[in-house]
C-alpha positions as CSV (number, residue, x, y, z in Angstrom):
1,M,11.5,5.2,-66.2
2,K,11.1,4.5,-62.5
3,V,8.8,6.8,-60.5
4,K,9.2,6.9,-56.7
5,V,5.9,7.6,-55.0
6,L,5.5,8.6,-51.3
7,S,3.3,6.0,-49.7
8,R,1.7,5.7,-46.2
9,S,-0.1,2.7,-44.8
10,A,-3.8,3.1,-44.0
11,E,-3.2,1.9,-40.4
12,E,-1.1,5.0,-39.6
13,A,-3.8,7.4,-40.5
14,T,-6.9,5.4,-39.4
15,R,-8.4,6.1,-35.9
16,E,-9.1,3.1,-33.6
17,R,-12.4,4.6,-32.5
18,S,-14.6,7.3,-34.1
19,N,-14.1,9.6,-31.0
20,D,-10.3,9.5,-31.3
21,I,-8.3,12.5,-32.4
22,H,-7.1,12.3,-36.0
23,K,-3.5,11.1,-36.3
24,I,-1.3,13.9,-37.7
25,Q,2.2,13.5,-39.1
26,R,4.5,15.9,-37.2
27,N,7.9,17.3,-38.1
28,L,10.0,17.3,-34.9
29,D,12.5,19.9,-36.1
30,P,12.7,22.4,-33.2
31,T,13.1,25.4,-35.5
32,L,9.5,24.7,-36.7
33,H,8.1,24.8,-33.1
34,P,9.3,28.0,-31.5
35,F,6.6,27.9,-28.8
36,E,7.1,24.3,-27.8
37,K,9.0,25.1,-24.6
38,A,6.3,27.6,-23.4
39,R,3.6,25.0,-24.1
40,E,5.5,22.3,-22.1
41,Y,6.1,24.7,-19.2
42,Q,2.4,25.4,-19.0
43,R,1.6,21.7,-19.1
44,A,4.1,21.1,-16.3
45,L,2.6,23.9,-14.2
46,N,-0.9,22.5,-14.7
47,A,0.3,18.9,-13.9
48,T,1.9,20.2,-10.7
49,K,-1.2,22.1,-9.6
50,V,-3.4,19.1,-10.4
51,E,-1.1,16.8,-8.4
52,R,-1.3,19.0,-5.3
53,M,-5.1,19.4,-5.8
54,F,-5.7,15.7,-5.7
55,A,-3.1,14.9,-3.0
56,K,-5.2,13.0,-0.5
57,P,-2.9,10.3,1.0
58,F,-5.0,9.1,4.0
59,I,-7.0,5.9,3.2
60,G,-8.3,4.8,6.5
61,A,-7.7,4.0,10.2
62,L,-7.7,0.5,11.6
63,S,-9.1,0.8,15.0
64,G,-9.4,-1.9,17.7
65,H,-6.4,-1.4,20.0
66,V,-7.3,0.1,23.4
67,D,-3.7,1.2,24.1
68,G,-1.0,2.5,21.8
69,V,0.4,0.5,18.8
70,Y,4.1,0.1,19.5
71,C,5.2,-2.5,17.0
72,M,4.0,-3.9,13.6
73,A,5.1,-6.7,11.2
74,K,4.4,-7.4,7.6
75,H,4.6,-10.7,5.8
76,P,7.3,-11.0,3.1
77,K,5.0,-12.9,0.7
78,K,1.5,-11.7,1.5
79,L,0.2,-8.2,0.7
80,D,-3.0,-8.4,2.8
81,W,-1.3,-9.4,6.0
82,L,-0.4,-7.2,9.0
83,V,0.2,-7.9,12.7
84,S,0.3,-5.3,15.4
85,G,1.1,-5.3,19.1
86,G,-0.3,-2.9,21.7
87,G,0.8,-1.5,25.0
88,D,-1.8,-3.5,26.9
89,G,-0.6,-6.9,25.6
90,D,-3.2,-7.0,22.8
91,L,-2.2,-8.8,19.6
92,R,-4.1,-8.2,16.3
93,M,-4.0,-9.5,12.8
94,W,-5.4,-7.3,10.1
95,S,-6.8,-7.6,6.6
96,L,-5.6,-4.5,4.8
97,S,-8.0,-5.0,1.8
98,E,-11.0,-5.1,4.2
99,Q,-9.5,-2.7,6.7
100,K,-10.6,-4.7,9.7
101,S,-9.2,-7.0,12.4
102,I,-9.5,-10.7,11.5
103,W,-7.9,-12.2,14.6
104,S,-7.1,-10.9,18.1
105,T,-6.0,-12.1,21.5
106,V,-4.5,-10.8,24.7
107,G,-1.2,-12.4,24.2
108,H,0.9,-11.0,26.9
109,K,0.6,-9.5,30.4
110,A,2.6,-6.5,29.7
111,M,3.4,-4.2,26.7
112,I,4.3,-6.0,23.5
113,T,7.7,-4.6,22.4
114,G,8.2,-6.6,19.1
115,V,6.5,-8.8,16.5
116,S,8.1,-10.6,13.6
117,S,6.7,-12.8,10.8
118,F,7.9,-16.1,9.4
119,L,8.8,-16.4,5.7
120,N,6.1,-19.0,5.0
121,G,2.7,-19.7,6.4
122,T,0.8,-17.5,8.9
123,R,3.0,-18.0,12.0
124,F,4.5,-15.1,13.7
125,L,6.5,-14.2,16.9
126,S,5.8,-11.7,19.7
127,C,7.9,-10.6,22.6
128,S,7.0,-8.5,25.7
129,N,8.1,-6.9,28.9
130,D,6.6,-9.9,30.7
131,R,9.9,-11.9,29.8
132,T,8.2,-14.2,27.3
133,V,8.4,-14.9,23.6
134,K,5.5,-16.7,21.9
135,I,4.8,-18.3,18.5
136,W,1.3,-17.9,17.2
137,D,-0.6,-19.5,14.3
138,P,-4.1,-18.0,13.9
139,E,-4.9,-20.5,11.1
140,E,-3.8,-23.6,13.0
141,N,-6.3,-26.4,12.1
142,G,-8.4,-23.7,10.5
143,T,-10.0,-22.7,13.9
144,G,-8.5,-19.3,14.5
145,S,-6.7,-20.6,17.5
146,T,-5.7,-18.1,20.3
147,T,-3.4,-20.5,22.0
148,P,0.3,-20.0,21.4
149,V,2.2,-22.8,19.5
150,A,5.3,-22.4,21.7
151,V,6.3,-20.2,24.7
152,Y,10.0,-19.2,25.5
153,T,10.8,-17.6,28.8
154,G,13.8,-15.4,29.3
155,K,15.6,-14.0,32.4
156,N,14.9,-10.4,31.6
157,A,12.3,-8.3,29.7
158,F,12.6,-8.3,25.9
159,S,12.8,-5.1,23.9
160,G,12.8,-6.4,20.3
161,I,12.7,-9.5,18.1
162,S,13.7,-10.5,14.6
163,H,13.3,-13.8,12.7
164,H,15.9,-15.2,10.4
165,R,15.1,-15.1,6.7
166,S,15.1,-18.8,6.1
167,D,16.3,-20.8,9.2
168,N,14.2,-21.7,12.2
169,I,16.0,-19.3,14.5
170,F,15.2,-15.8,15.9
171,A,17.0,-13.1,17.8
172,T,15.7,-11.2,20.8
173,S,17.1,-8.1,22.5
174,G,17.1,-7.1,26.1
175,S,20.0,-7.2,28.5
176,A,21.8,-9.0,25.7
177,I,21.1,-10.5,22.2
178,D,19.9,-14.1,22.6
179,I,19.7,-16.4,19.5
180,W,16.9,-19.0,19.9
181,D,16.1,-22.2,18.0
182,H,12.4,-23.1,17.6
183,D,13.1,-26.5,19.1
184,R,15.1,-25.4,22.2
185,A,13.7,-23.9,25.4
186,E,17.0,-22.0,26.1
187,P,19.0,-19.6,23.9
188,V,21.6,-21.4,21.7
189,Q,23.9,-18.2,21.6
190,T,24.2,-15.0,23.6
191,L,25.9,-12.0,22.1
192,N,27.0,-8.9,24.0
193,W,29.7,-6.2,23.7
194,G,29.5,-4.3,27.0
195,V,26.0,-2.8,26.6
196,D,23.6,-2.6,29.6
197,T,20.4,-2.5,27.5
198,I,19.8,-3.4,23.9
199,N,16.8,-1.5,22.4
200,T,16.3,-3.3,19.1
201,V,17.7,-6.1,17.0
202,K,17.4,-6.7,13.2
203,F,18.5,-9.6,11.0
204,N,19.9,-8.6,7.6
205,Q,17.5,-10.2,5.1
206,T,20.2,-10.5,2.3
207,E,23.4,-11.2,4.3
208,K,21.4,-13.6,6.5
209,N,24.1,-14.1,9.2
210,I,24.5,-10.4,10.0
211,I,22.6,-8.9,13.0
212,A,22.4,-5.2,13.8
213,S,21.5,-3.9,17.3
214,T,21.2,-0.6,19.0
215,G,22.1,0.1,22.7
216,S,21.1,2.5,25.4
217,D,24.8,3.7,25.4
218,R,24.3,5.3,21.9
219,T,26.0,2.3,20.1
220,I,25.1,0.4,17.0
221,I,26.8,-3.0,17.0
222,L,27.0,-5.5,14.1
223,Y,27.4,-9.2,14.9
224,D,28.2,-12.2,12.6
225,L,26.5,-15.5,13.6
226,R,29.0,-17.6,11.7
227,T,31.8,-16.6,14.2
228,S,29.5,-15.7,17.1
229,Q,31.5,-12.5,17.4
230,P,30.8,-8.7,17.1
231,V,32.1,-7.2,13.8
232,T,31.9,-3.4,14.4
233,K,30.8,-1.1,17.1
234,L,29.7,2.5,16.1
235,V,29.2,5.1,18.8
236,L,26.9,8.1,17.9
237,A,26.4,11.4,19.6
238,M,22.8,10.4,20.6
239,R,20.8,7.2,21.0
240,T,19.4,5.3,18.1
241,N,15.8,4.1,18.3
242,A,15.3,1.9,15.3
243,I,17.2,0.2,12.4
244,A,16.2,-0.9,8.9
245,W,18.3,-2.8,6.4
246,N,18.2,-1.9,2.7
247,P,16.5,-4.9,0.9
248,M,18.4,-4.3,-2.3
249,E,21.8,-3.2,-1.1
250,A,22.8,-5.7,1.5
251,F,25.5,-3.6,3.2
252,N,23.4,-0.5,3.7
253,F,21.2,0.4,6.6
254,V,19.5,3.4,8.2
255,A,19.3,4.4,11.8
256,A,16.5,6.5,13.4
257,N,18.1,8.8,15.9
258,E,17.1,10.9,18.9
259,D,18.7,14.0,17.4
260,H,15.7,14.3,14.9
261,N,17.7,12.8,12.0
262,V,18.0,9.5,10.2
263,Y,21.5,8.4,9.2
264,A,22.3,6.0,6.4
265,F,25.5,3.9,6.8
266,D,27.5,1.4,4.8
267,M,28.5,-1.4,7.2
268,R,31.9,-1.7,5.4
269,K,32.8,2.0,6.1
270,M,31.1,3.3,9.2
271,D,33.3,6.3,10.0
272,K,30.8,8.6,8.4
273,A,27.2,8.6,7.3
274,Q,26.4,8.0,3.6
275,N,23.4,10.3,3.9
276,I,21.5,12.3,6.5
277,L,17.7,12.5,6.3
278,K,16.5,15.7,8.0
279,D,13.2,17.6,8.5
280,H,11.8,15.9,11.7
281,V,11.5,18.3,14.6
282,S,11.6,15.7,17.3
283,A,13.1,12.2,17.9
284,V,12.6,9.7,15.1
285,M,11.1,6.6,16.6
286,S,10.8,4.2,13.6
287,V,12.1,3.7,10.1
288,D,11.5,1.3,7.2
289,Y,12.8,0.8,3.6
290,S,10.5,0.3,0.6
291,P,10.9,-3.1,-1.1
292,T,12.7,-1.3,-4.0
293,G,15.2,0.2,-1.6
294,E,14.6,3.7,-3.2
295,E,12.2,5.1,-0.6
296,I,12.3,5.5,3.2
297,V,9.4,6.1,5.6
298,T,10.0,7.5,9.1
299,G,7.7,8.1,12.0
300,G,8.5,10.6,14.7
301,Y,7.7,11.8,18.2
302,D,6.5,15.0,16.5
303,R,3.3,13.1,15.4
304,T,4.2,13.0,11.7
305,V,5.1,10.4,9.1
306,R,7.6,11.5,6.5
307,L,8.6,10.0,3.1
308,F,12.1,10.3,1.8
309,N,13.9,9.5,-1.4
310,A,16.8,7.3,-0.2
311,R,19.4,9.4,-2.2
312,Q,18.2,12.8,-1.0
313,G,18.3,14.6,2.4
314,H,14.9,16.2,2.7
315,S,11.5,14.6,2.9
316,R,9.4,14.7,-0.3
317,D,6.1,14.4,1.7
318,I,4.7,14.7,5.2
319,Y,1.6,13.0,6.5
320,H,-0.4,14.0,9.6
321,T,-3.9,14.1,11.0
322,N,-5.5,16.1,13.8
323,R,-6.0,13.0,16.0
324,M,-2.7,11.1,15.3
325,Q,-0.4,11.1,18.3
326,R,3.3,10.2,18.5
327,V,4.2,7.6,15.9
328,F,6.1,4.6,17.2
329,S,6.0,2.2,14.2
330,V,6.0,2.6,10.4
331,L,6.1,0.1,7.5
332,Y,6.1,0.0,3.7
333,T,3.8,-2.6,2.2
334,M,5.4,-5.2,-0.1
335,D,3.8,-3.8,-3.3
336,N,5.5,-0.4,-2.7
337,K,2.2,1.5,-2.9
338,Y,1.1,2.0,0.7
339,V,2.5,3.1,4.0
340,L,1.4,2.0,7.5
341,S,1.8,3.9,10.8
342,G,1.1,2.9,14.3
343,S,0.8,5.6,17.0
344,D,0.0,5.7,20.7
345,D,-3.6,6.8,20.1
346,G,-4.4,3.1,19.4
347,N,-4.9,3.3,15.6
348,V,-3.0,1.8,12.7
349,R,-3.3,4.2,9.8
350,L,-3.1,3.3,6.1
351,W,-1.7,5.9,3.7
352,K,-0.8,6.1,0.0
353,A,2.9,6.1,-0.8
354,R,2.2,8.7,-3.5
355,A,-0.3,11.2,-2.2
356,S,-2.0,12.0,-5.5
357,E,-1.8,8.6,-7.1
358,K,-5.0,7.3,-8.5
359,M,-6.1,3.9,-7.0
360,G,-7.3,1.1,-9.2
361,V,-6.5,-0.1,-12.8
362,K,-5.3,2.5,-15.3
363,D,-5.5,1.8,-19.1
364,Y,-2.6,2.4,-21.5
365,R,-3.5,5.9,-22.5
366,E,-3.9,7.1,-18.9
367,R,-0.6,5.6,-17.9
368,A,1.1,7.3,-21.0
369,H,-0.4,10.6,-20.0
370,L,0.7,10.3,-16.4
371,E,4.2,9.3,-17.4
372,Y,4.4,12.3,-19.8
373,A,3.2,14.7,-17.0
374,E,5.8,13.2,-14.6
375,K,8.6,13.8,-17.1
376,L,7.5,17.4,-17.7
377,K,7.4,18.1,-13.9
378,E,10.9,16.6,-13.6
379,K,12.2,18.7,-16.6
380,F,10.9,22.0,-15.1
381,S,11.3,21.1,-11.4
382,S,13.9,23.8,-10.8
383,V,11.7,26.6,-12.1
384,P,10.7,28.7,-9.0
385,E,7.0,28.7,-9.5
386,I,6.8,24.9,-10.0
387,R,9.2,24.3,-7.2
388,R,7.2,26.5,-4.8
389,I,3.9,24.7,-5.6
390,N,5.5,21.3,-5.5
391,H,7.1,21.9,-2.1
392,H,4.1,23.5,-0.4
393,R,2.5,21.5,2.4
394,N,0.0,22.4,5.0
395,V,1.5,21.4,8.3
396,P,0.4,21.8,11.9
397,K,1.3,25.2,13.5
398,A,3.4,23.5,16.2
399,I,5.5,21.7,13.5
400,K,5.9,25.0,11.5
401,S,7.1,27.0,14.5
402,A,9.4,24.2,15.7
403,T,10.9,24.0,12.2
404,K,11.6,27.8,12.1
405,K,13.1,27.7,15.6
406,K,15.3,24.7,14.7
407,A,16.6,26.6,11.6
408,I,17.5,29.6,13.7
409,M,19.4,27.4,16.2
410,I,21.3,25.6,13.4
411,Q,22.2,28.9,11.7
412,S,23.3,30.5,15.1
413,R,25.5,27.5,15.7
414,K,27.2,27.9,12.3
415,V,27.7,31.6,12.8
416,K,29.3,30.9,16.2
417,E,31.7,28.3,14.7
418,E,32.7,30.8,11.9
419,N,33.3,33.6,14.5
420,V,35.5,31.2,16.5
421,R,37.5,30.3,13.4
422,K,37.9,34.0,12.5
423,H,39.4,34.9,15.9
424,T,41.6,31.9,16.2
425,K,45.3,31.9,15.3
426,A,46.1,30.0,12.1
427,E,48.4,27.5,13.9
428,N,45.6,26.7,16.4
429,L,42.9,26.2,13.8
430,K,41.3,22.8,13.8
431,E,40.3,21.0,10.6
432,R,36.7,21.4,9.6
433,I,34.6,18.3,10.4
434,P,32.2,17.3,7.6
435,E,28.5,17.2,8.5
436,R,28.3,13.5,7.8
437,K,31.1,12.8,10.3
438,K,29.8,15.0,13.1
439,P,27.3,12.5,14.6
440,V,30.0,9.7,14.7
441,V,31.9,9.7,18.0
442,G,34.0,6.6,17.2
443,V,34.2,3.2,15.5
444,K,35.7,0.1,17.0
445,K,36.3,-3.2,15.2
């Protein structure tokens, strides 16, 4: 006669350390655990409260600039590398791990309007209102040289600069877009489509031959270097201050606008915005994607830095300090963990991308616990109490009052539109314009 015996290995019931909790076999049948949902809700509530309690995003301020910081550049292959340009022509290279300046020079005679890094090495470009572009190499011959490697002179002041992902060419913006070769003293190409002043220019880092530019006449123009021709011209209701390409989705980009919003577009279909990122109460001056393409950081004239999920319309967090002035430049670091902001008070500030994230190495058990807490918060995120705690932020009084005033203005505009429609004859009624099409005045190809 055969007898079946229930057996259990000793490893399943043995503790790794004497202080560990005893392993218990658990039946996961939900009917046997009637209070499981209540327990999970309480854990989610506690996790949400703990997250807000430990939300301290500010890490430090990198001081050294006398004038405001109006442009910054990160290195695509180095985490510890940052270059910033000031309003007084001061160029600085920073070590983010040591939070100090490791190289500086007065590189230009006027305000530096753009900096851009190379793919390899420590070389970088800077442009200025003094009509010059310079290539710098702080580690040339290991001496920390403050002499430019090359100088290029233009006919007009430069407002922005961007380097090609792999080739030895770069683009500058000003009265037109000039394409420069490292080995030529004059531009090899000039691109323009009826714009007086071009504010900024950006190379697409995936589709390397595509350039995006913004103009003073409220336009966003895309150019293709292969044909030396413009591809699309998009006219918005208000001027665009900055552009950032999505590093993971080559056709998508975001535009920081004067109307307090950031618009996400697909370059293949630009008759409407793919998404609208709201919450700023003043002009958005700078924008950048995270390396994953899932997060967006913006800096505004309202003296705040905001973090967005790229698929959502409202900010998930807002960063500010008492001393921080208008923010003109923001960047995501290449490890997706930190955010940098440059403002006209002369400081570069370093922030956590996740305000309550613990810095340093976490062991397996701690990571498992944090992942479990994150899942619980996600599961109960729509519960009013958890949603209220999760969305609560202490913001400056000026921002709070401006937000309320803006909400009243938007609501009044909607009421007025509805009243007009109610008192208009059916044959004269115009078709409703979707919110994502309202900022687009026209598209020309």
